[in-house]
C-alpha positions as CSV (number, residue, x, y, z in Angstrom):
1,M,0.0,0.0,0.0
2,T,1.4,3.4,-1.0
3,R,1.4,6.5,1.2
4,I,-1.3,8.0,-1.0
5,D,-3.5,4.9,-0.5
6,T,-2.9,5.0,3.3
7,L,-3.9,8.7,3.4
8,R,-6.9,8.1,1.1
9,N,-8.2,5.4,3.4
10,Q,-8.4,7.9,6.3
11,L,-10.7,10.3,4.3
12,G,-14.1,10.7,5.9
13,G,-12.9,9.2,9.2
14,P,-12.1,10.7,12.6
15,R,-8.6,11.9,11.4
16,D,-10.0,13.7,8.3
17,G,-9.1,17.3,8.6
18,A,-6.8,20.0,7.4
19,L,-3.6,18.1,8.2
20,L,-4.7,14.9,6.5
21,R,-5.9,16.8,3.4
22,Y,-2.6,18.8,3.3
23,A,-0.5,15.6,3.6
24,L,-2.6,13.9,0.8
25,G,-2.3,17.0,-1.4
26,A,1.5,17.1,-0.9
27,A,1.9,13.4,-1.7
28,L,-0.3,13.7,-4.8
29,L,1.7,16.8,-6.0
30,D,4.9,14.9,-5.5
31,A,3.4,12.1,-7.6
32,G,2.6,14.5,-10.4
33,A,-1.2,14.6,-9.8
34,A,-1.5,18.3,-9.6
35,A,-5.3,18.6,-10.2
36,E,-6.2,16.1,-7.5
37,A,-3.6,17.6,-5.2
38,A,-5.3,21.0,-5.6
39,Q,-8.7,19.4,-4.8
40,H,-7.4,18.1,-1.5
41,L,-5.5,21.3,-0.6
42,R,-8.8,23.2,-1.1
43,A,-10.5,20.7,1.2
44,A,-7.7,21.4,3.8
45,L,-8.5,25.1,3.5
46,A,-12.2,24.3,4.0
47,F,-11.2,22.8,7.3
48,D,-8.8,25.6,8.2
49,A,-8.7,28.7,6.0
50,R,-5.8,30.1,8.0
51,Y,-3.5,27.2,7.1
52,S,-0.6,29.1,5.4
53,A,1.3,26.1,4.2
54,A,-1.9,24.8,2.4
55,W,-2.3,28.1,0.6
56,K,1.4,28.0,-0.4
57,L,1.1,24.4,-1.7
58,L,-2.2,25.1,-3.4
59,G,-0.5,27.7,-5.5
60,K,2.2,25.3,-6.5
61,A,-0.4,22.6,-7.4
62,C,-2.3,25.1,-9.5
63,L,0.8,26.2,-11.3
64,H,1.9,22.7,-12.0
65,G,-1.6,22.0,-13.3
66,G,-1.3,24.8,-15.8
67,D,-3.5,27.3,-13.8
68,A,-1.3,30.3,-13.4
69,E,-4.3,32.5,-12.3
70,G,-5.3,29.9,-9.7
71,A,-1.8,30.0,-8.4
72,R,-1.7,33.8,-8.3
73,T,-5.1,33.8,-6.4
74,A,-4.0,31.2,-3.9
75,W,-0.7,32.9,-3.2
76,Q,-2.3,36.4,-2.9
77,E,-5.0,35.1,-0.4
78,G,-2.4,33.0,1.4
79,M,0.0,35.9,1.7
80,A,-2.7,38.1,3.2
81,I,-3.7,35.3,5.7
82,A,-0.1,34.5,6.6
83,T,0.6,38.2,7.2
84,A,-2.5,38.7,9.4
85,K,-1.6,35.8,11.6
86,G,2.1,36.7,11.8
87,D,3.5,33.8,9.7
88,I,6.1,36.1,8.2
89,Q,8.2,33.3,6.5
90,A,5.2,31.8,4.6
91,A,4.1,35.3,3.5
92,K,7.7,36.1,2.3
93,E,7.8,32.8,0.3
94,M,4.5,33.4,-1.4
95,R,5.6,37.0,-2.2
96,V,8.6,35.5,-4.0
97,F,6.4,32.9,-5.8
98,L,4.1,35.8,-7.0
99,A,7.1,37.8,-8.2
100,R,8.4,34.9,-10.2
101,L,5.0,34.2,-11.6
102,G,4.7,37.8,-12.7
103,S,8.0,37.7,-14.5
104,T,7.1,34.4,-16.4
105,H,3.4,35.0,-17.2
């Protein structure tokens, strides 16, 4: 059983939440399944909209899936949330991603 299978088996159970969805999204993105990764990262954010790391990874998943505008939106929203909660490092990283996106698209 793969890590992705193990995580999928926990969906809908007592451990289903932002962290599980984030972990599944990260594993799917690593496996090259950007669209499915984005779906689970959005679910993570439905559980916890202040999860800075999920916003950051959602932007990456969107970008890898060919959705530059989705990436831009995720990073803009994530940067605002990260800044508001004092997560300076995540906000800084998303600012860099946005700047790179602006210079390539």
